[in-house]
N, C-alpha and C positions, 0 to 999 in steps of 0.2 A: 234796803229800805225796811223799816218796821212794818210788819203786816197790818198793824192797827191803822196805818196811814195809807193803805192801798186804795187805789181808785177802782172804779168799776172795770176799767180795761185791765188792770192788774189781776183782779180776781178772774176775769174772763180768760186771761192767758193761762193762769195756773190750772184752772178747771179743764180747759181744752187739753192741756198737756197731760193731765191726770187721766182723763176719760178717753181721749182719742189717740194721743201720741204715746201710747204704751208700747214700746218696741218689742217687748217680749210676747205681746198678744196681737201682733199685726194681722195674723190670719184668722183671728176669732172675731166674728161680727158682733156688733152691739145690739142686743134685743131687749135689754133693760139697763137702767143706769142706777148705780148705787147712790141714793139720795139720802144723805145723813149728815148730821153735824160732825161725825167722826171723820168723814172725808174732807170737810172744810178744815178741820183741825190738822189733818195730814198735809193739806196744801200749804199751810203756814210754815211748816218745817220747824215749829217751835214745840219742843217736848213739854214745856211748862204751860202751854196754851190749853185752856179748857174748851171742850166742844161748843158750849153755849156762848163763850166769848167769841169764837171764830164765826159762829152763825150771826151774831149781832153785828160784828164788824162787816160781814159780807152784806147784810141787808142795808146797813147804813150807807155803804159805798154805792149801792144801786140808786138811792134817792133820799135826799134829805126832806123833800116835800112830797105830798101826795101826787101833785102834778108831774113832778120829775119821775116818780115811780111809774105812774100810768103810761108815760111816754115811752118807757122801755118796752112795752108790749104792743107797740104799733109798728106795723111794717111800712117802712118808707121807701124801700127799694134802693137804699143807699149803696148796697153791695150786691150786685147781681151774681147769681150762682155760677154763671158761665165764666165770670172773670175772677172767681174766688179760688183759683187753683193754688196760689201761693199765699193768700191772706187768711188770717184767722177770723172767723165770723164773730162779729161783736155782739151778737144776740144770744150767745149760749148762756151767759151768766144769768140774764133774766129768766130764761127757760129753766135753768137749774133751780131757781126759786120756786117755780110752779111744781117742780118735782118734789121739793121739800114739803110743799103744801099737800101734794097728793099722797106722799108717803106718811106724813104725820109723825111727830115726835112724841116724847113722853107726855107733854102737856096737851096735845091736840088730837091724839089718836082716838079719843072717845067721840070726837065731832065727826059726823058722817058726811057733811056737806063740804065740797071742795072749796067753794068761794068763801064760806065762813072760816074754814081753816086758814085760807090765805089771809083773810082780814085779821085774824088773831096773830098770825105769824109776823105781819109787818107793823103791828102796833109799836109805837103810838101813832103811826100814820093812819089817817082815816080813809080807808078804801073799803067801804062796805060791799061794793059790787065791782069786781074786776071785769073790764071789757076784754073778752077772750076771742073776739072775732078773728084776730090776726094770728092766733096761736098756731093753727095748722100750717099757715104760710111760713111762719118762722121756723117751725120744725122741718118743713120740706126744704127750706134754704140750708139748714145745717146738714140735712141728709145729703143733698146734692153736693155740698162742699166736701163732705167726707169721701164721697165716691170720687170726685175729681182729684182730691189730694192723694187718695190711695192709688189711683192710676198714674198720677204724675210723679210724686216724690216717694211713693212706696213706704211712707212712714206713719200712716194713719189707719185706724180701724174704721170699718164701714158701719154706719148707723142704719139699722133696719127698723122702719116704722111699722108697728103692729097694726092689725086690723082693729077698727073701733066700731062700736054699735052706732046705729043711726041717731039715737037720742043723746049721744055724747060726741058729736062730730067736732066740737070746739075744744073740749078739755080731754078728749079720749086719749090722745097721744101722751099727754102728761100723766094721766092716771095709770095707763097700762105700762109706760116705761118706768114709772116709779114703783111698780110691783116688786116685792110685796111691801105692805106697810111696815112701819118700824117694828111693831109688836110681832107681826107674822114672820118677819125676817129672822128675828131672834129665835122664835119657835122652830122655824124650818132648819136653821143651823144646828140647833140642839137635837132635833129628830134625826138628821142625817148623821151626826156624830154618834148618837146613842145606838143607832142601828148599823153603823159601820158601812154606809153606802155613800157614794158620791157620783160625780158625772160619769166616771168610767164604768159604773155598775150597769148602765144602760137604762133605756126608757122604762121598760116593764118593771125592773127591780126597784128603781127609785119610786115609780108610781105606786107600786104595792106598799112599799115601806111608808111613804107619806100618807097614803090613804088609810093605813092601819091606825094612824094617830089623828084622823081628820077632826075629831072633837076638840082639839087644842087650837084650831085655827078659826079665823073670822069667816063670816059668810062670803065676803068678797074673795078671799083666798080659795075657799072651797069651790066657788064658781069657776075661778081660773083653772084650778086643778081638774075640774070636770071637763072643761074644754080641751085640756091637754090629753086627758085619758081618751076622749072621743077621737082625737086626731090619730093617736097611735093605734086605736082599735080599728080604724078605717085604713091603716097603712099610709097615712099622709105624713111621712117621716120628716120631710123638709119643713113643712109648716109646724110640726111639733118642735123641731129643733129651734125654730125662730120665735117660739112663744116666750113671753116674759117669764113664765114659770121655769122653763129649762134654762133661760138666761140667768135666773137667780141661782139655780143649782150649779151652773158652770162658774159663776162668780164666787160663790161660797167655797167651792172646791179649789179654785185658783188661789183665793186669799189664804186658805188653810195650807196649801202646798207652799206658797211663797213664805208664809211665816215659818213653816218647818224648815225650808231651805235656809232661811236667815239664821235660825237658832241651831240647827243640827247639820244642815248641808243637803246637797242634792246628790242622789245616788241612782244609778240604773245598772242593770246587768245586761251584758252583751254576750251573745252566743255565737260561736264560730263552729261551723260544721264541716270544715275542710277535711278533718280526719273522719273517714267513714265509720269508724268504730266508736271513738270517744269524742264527744262534744267538748269544746274548750270554753270556759266561762271567764269573762273579764269584768271587773267592777269598775265603773266610771264614776268619778267624783269631782266635785268642784272644790274651790278653795276652802269653803266652810266645812265641807265633808272631810277634806284632808286634815283640817285641824281637829275634827272630832275623832278621827281614827288615830291621830297622834303617831306613835312609833309602832303601832301594831300591824303596819303594812309596809311594803316597799313600792311606793308610787313611782310611775314614770310620767314625766310631763307630756301632756297631749300635744302632738305635733302642731296643730292649728287650733288654739283654744276657741271654744264656743260656749255652750251651756256647761260643758265639762272641761276640766283642766288637767286631770290626771287619770292614768290607767293603773289599775291594781290587779296583778295576776297572782300574787301570793299574799296570804294572811298569816302572820306569825310564822313565816317560813314554809307554809304549806300551800298547795294549789288552792285557788279560789273555787270552792264547792259550796253547795247548799248547807252541808253540815258545818263547814268552817264559818259561813256567814251567821248561822244560828248560834254557834258557839261565841262568836264575836258579840252578838247582842246580849249574851249573858254577862259580858264584861262591860260593855258600853250600853247601859240600859235604855238610853234615849233612842237608840236605833229601833226599838220595838214599836215606836210610834209611827214609823214610816211604812208606806204601803208595801215596799219590797219585802220587808221583814214580816209584815202581817200575812202576806200571801204565802211566804215560805213556811211560816208557823202553821198555816191552814193546810199545808201539804201540796199546794199546787200554785205554780207561778206561770203566768201567761206572758209570752213574748210575741210581738208582731213587728213587721217591717216598718222602719221609720221612713222619712221622705227620701233618704239616701239608700234604702234597701237593707240597712243593718237590722238584725233581729234584736230588739231592745225591750226591756220590761216596762219602760215608760211610754211606749207607743200604743196606739189604739188600732183596733181591727178596721179594715176597709174591705168593701165587698170583693169577694173572690181572691183575696190576698192569701199569703202563707200564714200559718199559725203554728206556734210552738208552745208546748206545755212541759214544764219540768215538774214531775210528780214524784211523791214518795212511794215506797213499795206498797203501802196500804191502798193507795188510789190507782196504782198502775193497772191492776187487774180489772178494776171497775172501768177505767178509761178504755182499755182494750175491748171489753164487752160492749160498751156504748158505741165505740167506733165500728165494731163488727155489725152491730144492730143497724146502723145507718149506712152500711156499705162503704165505709171509709177505710183506706189502707195507709195508715201512717208508717213512716220509717221510725224504728225504735233504736236508740243508741244509749249508751251509758255516758257518764260524765268523767272527764279526765281527772284522775287523782282521787276518785271516790269509789267506795264499794257499790254493790248492786242495790243499795238502799234507796237510790234515786234513779229515775229513768227520764229520758227525753222522748217525747212524741212530737214528730215533725210532720205537718201536713203541707205539702208543696203548694196546694191551692184548695181552698174550701169555701163553699158558699155560705152565706149568712144563715140560711135555713138549716143547713146541716150542722153548722157550728152551734146555733141556738139549741137544736135538738140534742147535740152532744153534751152541752153544758147543763141543760135542764135536768139531766139525770144525776148530776153531781151534787154533793152536799151544798146546802145554802151558804155555809161559811166560805166555800170555794167560789160560788157564783158571784159574790159581792165584789171580788177583786179581779174579775176577768177582763175588764176593759173592752166590753162589747158595745159600748154606747155608739149609736148611729151618729155619723158626722157627715156633713156635705162632702161630696167627692172632692178630692184634692190631688194635685199632681204628686207623683212619687217616681223616683229614679231607681233604676235597677241596672246592674252592671257597671262597668268603668272601674278605674283604680283610684282609690282615695287615700290621701295623706291626712289622716285625722278627719277633719270635716271639709277638706279642700279637695277638689277634683283635678286629676291629671287629664287634660283634654287633648286627645290626638286620635287618629283613625283607629288605633288599637284600643283606646279607652274612650269610647263614645257611648255614654249611657243611654238607655231607653227610658223615655218619660211616658207615663200612662196616667190616665184619669178616666173614671167611668163617665160615659156620655160625651167624651171629647170628640169633636168632629174635625178639627184642624189645629194647627199650631204654628208658632213662630219662635225664633230665637234671636237674641241680641248678645253680642260680645262687647263688654264694657271695660273701660280702663279704670284706674284707681279713682278717678274723679266722677265716675258714673256716666261718662260720655260714651256714646255709641261708636264703636270702631267698625263693626260689620253687623249685618242682620240678614235674615232670610227666612224662608218657610221650612218647617220641619217635614221630613219625609214620613209618610204613613207606612208602617210595616204590616206584613201579613198577619201577625199575631195581635194587631190592634194598637200597638204602641207607636210612638213617634220618635224620630231620631234626626240629629243634624246630618245633612248630606256629607259623606266623607270627603268629597271634593272641595268642600268649603271650610274644612276644619282649620283652625288657626295654627300658625307657627310664630306669630308675632309675640315677643316677650312682654309687651305692654298690656296684654289682655289680663284683667284681674278677676273678671266675673263673667259667668254666662247666665242669661235669664231666659227661662222657658215660659212661653205664654200659650195656654191652651184655650180654645174656644169650644164651648159646649152649647147645649140647647138653652133657650131663653130662661127656662125655669131654674137651671143650675148656674148659669152665668159663666163668666170667664175666670180663669185662675192663673196665677203666676208662681214660679218657683225659681229662686236664685241659688246658684252654687258658686262659691269662691273657687278660684283656680290656683293650682301650684304649677310652677313652670318646670322645675327639675326635681329629681328624686334625691333627697338628702342621703348622705352616706350612713347606711345602717346595714349591718350584716343580715343575711337571710335567716329566717327562723329554722332551727334544726328540727328534724323529724322527731316526734315524740316516740319514745320506746323504740329505738332503732332496730332492736332484735325482732320486732314484730313485723318487719317489712322485708319484701323479697324483690330482687331485680333480676334481669336477664344475665345469667352467669356465662362463663367462658366455656362450659363443658356440656352445653346442650340442654340445660334446664335452669330453672330459677335458683338463685343462690341468696343466702341471707345478706341483708344490707349491713355494711359497716362503714362508718364515715372515714376510715383510714385505708390506706393502700388502694386508693382509686375506686372507692364505692363498692368493692366486691371482696368477699371473704376468701374465696378460693382462687386467689391470683398468684399463689406461690408457683415456682417452676414445676411443670408437669413432666413426669418421667415418661418418655415414649414407650409405647407398648405395641405389641403385634396386633394386627387386625384379626378379629374373630368373625366367623360366619354371622351374618345378621347385624354387623356393626356399620355405623354410618361413617363415610370418609369422603367428603366433597373436596374439590380442589379449585384453586385459581388457575388460570392458564395465561401464558405469555404470548402476546402477538408481536412478532418481530417487525412487521411493517409499520407499526404505529410508534412514532418517536415520543409523542407526549399528547396529553388530552387538552392542553391549553397553555397559555402564557401566564406565568406567575411572577409576582414582584412584591414590593413592600410599599407601605404608605403610612400615614399617621394612625395612631391607635383609635382615633374617633372615626376613621374612614370605614363605615359599614353602610350597606344599602339602607335607604330611608325606612323601609318596612321593618327591617331588623332593629333599627334605632327605636321606632315606636314600640315594638314588642318588648325590647330590652327594658325600656323605662317603665312600661306598664307592668310587666311581669315582676321586675325587681321590686316595684312598689307593693304589688300583691303579696309577694313572698316575705315582705318585712313583717307582716302580721299573721301569716299562716304558713304552714309547712308544705301543704299539698294543694292541688287545684284539680277539680274534676274536669274531665275532658269536655263536658258541655260548656263549662266556663271558659276553658282555653279556646274552644271554637269561636265563642263570641268575640274574643280579642283578635284571633287570627283572621276571622272573616273580614273584619273592618280593615285591617292592615293590607290583606290580600286584595280587597276591592280597590283601595286607594292606589295600590301599586300595579293594578291590572294583572294579577297573578292568579293561578288556580288556587282554590281555597285550601287544598291539602298541602301545597308546597311549603309554606312557612313552617308548619308543624314538623314535616319531615326534616327540614333543614335545622330546626332548633334541636331536634333529637340527635341528628347526625353530627352536629358540631359540638356536642357535649355541653350545650347550654341548659337543656332540660333532660330529665331522666324519667322513664316510666317505672313506677313502683306499684306493688300490690301488697295489701295487708294480708297476713296469714289467715285472717278470719273473714275476708271479703273477696268475692269473685271479681270485683270490678277494679280495674287499674286506674291510677291517678298519676298526675305528673308532679314532679318536685324539682327544684333547682339541682342540676347535676353538680357534684362537688367541684369547686373551683380549685384547680391544682396547679402547681408549679414544679418543673423538673429541669434538670440540666440537659440541654440538647447537645452541646459540644463544649469540651473542656477548653480553657483559655490558655494564654491570654489572647483576646478578652474572652471571658466566660460567656457563653450564650445559653440562655434559659428561655423556656416557653411557658406562658400562662394559658391555660385552657379553662373555659367556663364563661358564664354570662356576667359581665361587669357593666354596671350602669355608668352614665356619664360622670356622676359625682365620684364613683370609684376609680374611674380612669384618671380623673383630675387628681385624686389622692395618690395614684401610682406615679404620676409625673412629679408630684411634690416629694416623693420618697427617693427619687433618683439623685445621685451625687454628680458633681462635675466630672465629665469624661464618660458618663454612662448615658445610655439612650434606650428608647422603647419605640417599637414600630409594629405594625400589623402586617402579617402575610396576606397577600391579596390574590384573588382569582382573576385571571384575565378574561376579556370578552364581556358580553352582556348577560351571561348566565348568572343567576342569583347564587351567591356563595359567601363564605366567610372564612377567615383564617385565624390562627392563633396569634397571640401577642408575643413577640420576641424581645428579650432584654439583652443588652450587652452590659455586663456587670464587671466591676474591677476585681472582686475577690469572691471565693465561694461563700464566705460568711454573709455576704450581702444577700444571698438567696433567702436565708432564714429571716433576715430583717425585713425584706419585702413581703415574705409570707406572713409574718406577724402583723405588719401594718395593714394588710388587706384581708386577713383571715383566710389565707390559702393553705391547702394541704401540700406538703412536700413529698414528691414521688421520686423514686430511683428505679433504674432498670432492674436492679436485683430484687427489690421488694415488689415490683409490679408483676414480674413473672411473665408467663406466656400469654400473649393476647388471645390466642385460640388454642384450646387444649385438644388433644387427639381423642378424648373420650366421646362417647355417644350413648344415647338411651338404649336400654336393652329392649329387644323386640319381642313381641308375643310369638315365639317360635312356632312355625307351622300354621299359623292362623291366616287364612286368605279372606276371611270375612271379619268385619269389626265385631268383637265380642259383644253378645247381647247384653251382658251385665254393664257394659260401658255406655250403651245407648239409652238416653233418657228422653223425656218429652221435650227437653230444651236443646236437643242436638240440632246443629246447624251446619250447612255445607256451603263452601265458597264456590260461587258460580262464575267467577272471573271478574265480577263487578261488585257484588255484595253478598252478605250472609243470608241464606234462605233456609227455611225449615227442611230438615233432613228426613227422608223416608228410606229406611233400609232396603237394599236390593238383594235379590238372590244371587249368590255367587260372588266373585271378587269385584271390587270397585275398580274403576278405570285408573290407570297409572297417574299418580300425582293428585288424586282426589284428596281434598283437605276438609276435614270434619272436626268440629269442636263440640265438646259436651260439657255442660255446666255441672260441676260438682258442688258439694256443700261449701267449699272454700274458694275454688277458682276453676277456670276452664282447663280442660285437657285437650290438646290438639293431636289429631290422628292423621297420618299421611300414608296413603296407599302406595306400595312399591309394585303393585301388580300381583305379587304372590304373598305378601305379608304386610305388616303395618309397622310404622315408626310412631312413637308417641313422645310428647313433651308438654310441659306446662309453661314453656317460654314462648310467647308470641313471636319474638324476633327469630328464634331458632326454627319455629314451625315453617316460616317462609323459606328459610335457608334449606331445610330438609325437602320441602316441596320442589324447589328448583333443582335440587340434586336428583330427586326421584324422576323428574321429567327428563333428565339427561343433560341439563344445562350446566355449564361451568358457572360457579357463583360469582366470578369476576374475571375481567380481562386486564392484564398488566402490560403497560407500554414498555418500550425498551429503556426508558429513563426511570422506570419504577412507579410511575403514576398508575392508578387503578380505577377501573370503571366497573361498578357492580352490575350484575345482570338485571335486566328490566323485570324479571320475575320476582325480585326481592323488594320489599318495602322498607328495609332497613338492615342493620347489622348489629351484632351483640355489642354492648357498650365497651367491653374490654378491647375489642378491635378498634373501635372508633377512638377511644382515648389514646391507645397506642399510636395510631396514625397521627393524631394531632400533636402528640408530644415528641415522638421519635421518627415519625414518617415525614410526609411532605408538609403537614400542618395546615392544609387547606381542604375544604370540602365544598362542592357545589352540586347543582342539579342541572343536567343538560336538557336540550330540547326533546330528548327521547324519554324524559322523566326518570333517568338513571342517576344514581349517586356517583359523583366523580371525586376521587381523592387525588389531589394534585400537589405539586411542589416537591416531589420526591427527590432526594439527593442522589439516587442511583438504585440499581437492582440489589445491592448488598443488603438493604434493609429487610428484604423478603426472606432472608435466611432465618430470621427469628420465627417464622411460621413453619419451618421444617417441611414436612410432607404435604402441607396444604398447598404449596406452590408447585406446579408442574411446568418445568422449563422446557417444554416441547412446543413445536409449531401447533397453532390452534387447529389447523385442518385435520390433525390426527387425534384430536381430543374427542372422546365419546360425547355425543350430543351436539357437536358443532353443526352437523347437518340440520339439527332442529333449530339452531339459531338463525340460519340463513333466511328462512321465511319470515321470522320475526323481524330481522333487520330490514327486509323489504317492506314489511308492514309499517314499521316505524318511519321509514323514509317516506312512504306514501302519506302518512299522517302529517309528517313535517312539511311536505310540499303543500298539502291541503291547507295547513295552518298559515303558511306563507301567502298563499293565494287569497285566503279570507282577509288577512291583514292588509294586503294590497288593495282589495276591493273596498274595505272600510275607509282607507285613506283616500281612495278615489271619490267616494261619496262625500 
């Protein structure tokens, strides 16, 4: 229909759609309404329409006679607010006309009286005096409808009615919502643009900037600005945020950003801190931004499109760095108009967590959240001095792919007062783009695994939702039609956040979205946050470690070894020449116990047959490692704790099993003392020559990758998983029966696996050992620092040197400039190593324990004194040993499925084929065995009592 023939209802519909049903701004309340002919022109959708023509058509549609027009402003109660949940209020179009009168256009802004402006606006209709008695009721009706619709259909912005003075009770809403007037709005937009400030600059910065040009505004505008300044001076931030003045600043900022997005594109910078030394930057762009960049980047489609559709990690073949982005702006000059490039040119870019916990440059600060600043070398020293002055301790890293001309300052949590003090000492050009504007508390998620902007929801990927002032919360699981499948109350955590109870997490594939609803105090109100869900992890290979030579792993020879992605993750895996033992050398042994036939019953099953907690962790960690190469242990613990709680397992057990099964590997950066985890290399090797040829795959494969494996098999070939018998948690390697040896490489190429052979793999445990400080019975003083810690059997505690020799088996670690050094007392001397896995092995040997017991069929049970084993031994067992690993009730690692005792010949002198009763230290083991039996009986009694209750 031609807009010139629109009825009042037609205009009412398009105005409601434009003002209230703006899906991009659902979470932003309405505290003022853009009242202008330009908005009416926009509603027509006609590029050739003039603003004055749109206004005249709008007024004519509201009434052809004075009586018809007057009737529009009377409250008849025809639509009650309580029943307006699904209906559009028919009274908004007349109310918008009062906003036009209050705002004043070019012809009427000199007229100060509202009713006279209205009379001039509706001419030739003769309405010299408008009856405004029902205006407050009409506005309250629209407000109530917006609240109901926002709660019901979630597609409507909420109208906030401002406070009005007593002498303007009837027309006050229209006058304040229409702020500023036509002339003042043009001036305000010009001032904000000239001074380079906007909504993200914050209350104080914008207030000072506008006040410095107050002579350019009308008296009414200056009065409104004075009220706003008084509110922020008294710390009444919520009221200041809801004022029409700040609403005008927000709308001007939004309109400017939306126009930039249409013409240039939408851009934001994402920072990943998985590498403890180098932060990784990724540029996110939308479709328009992709067209702007043209061929100057290599975009990757965003997995689940939202505001951004592409990921850009390289620019002109180089990593995405501040220098590369600034160079790009020299070629694409339009980019200099965008906030991202303006902030980089100023030398400081701020990043804050978005609602999903990602550090983004388009996010705003919320109270006590994390904060990140990317600064150039000129500002880095000033930033550090300011942080030290306020007692802040940021972590400083460099940026991957860039020299030391830029640095990253990361504050894990910072209060608003500290942040404002920190920023106040920085140059004004930097303060303008900081994004420190106060906003009402809003829900934000942290943790969980995300596929683009979609959440993987399971016990191992259960995000925490937080909001300042939140007192309780609920969750809803919705299908694709927004119908509720399940709902319940959130569990409050000790740290103040809320989480879905792990016992109620879904496994139903029809769940499309989860909705979090938090209830706060009456002044803050309730808030909701929706997160779309992804059901399965798509097939994407894990991210490789950046600069592999900079990483170290537990080697086969008693110390850390350089990481290499070939030959099984270790560099020094070539066959080791046996050598004679020397005084002070380490030489532990496994022992064989003849009376133990096997440690369990082992078999085969489908390749998807793994314990539920391992399935949750596999999907979650696979998704995390698609976008990052490493994961801090604190993040790993969040995933593991949820899976362990849902499976009723000790919190430490899944982590130990993930490492023992070669799904994860612990790595340390050469320049950092803190270890992180990374996906262990997924490897394939021939277990037995054919026909048929039998090969084993070791490593973490997500469900989509296992489906890919099945699709690669040819007729006559099969794949199955080795399984551990009993109820003990465990996992086995995947075995393949292939037709020819060439199929091994085809499978490896299809899944991105590394091919191993016995010859290239070498000895799983070498005979070497660390050189001892000969003759030292006391830990050398030069090695003891203020950070020395001693293992007390349960945890690390501060170490205080003692006079004389330490007790046998004492384990002490000292923190060096790069990593920890572990010291183990032998009673008369010390062994030392920088490998945590070997430190526990040395300690068990020093105490006289055998490091493992081997059953007559070749199965092995590690000593309870060990918390793990070197990765070379673990991978050897999974590929050429039994292929299964589990954890028994005594908390010991059990390696099962052995084909016989012959496999232990590869360990050479490490295996002592004598009766265990003659093995040194066996007497030490007997009391420990009795203690473990007592603990096991106690655990069984507790379980029985719980069932009885």
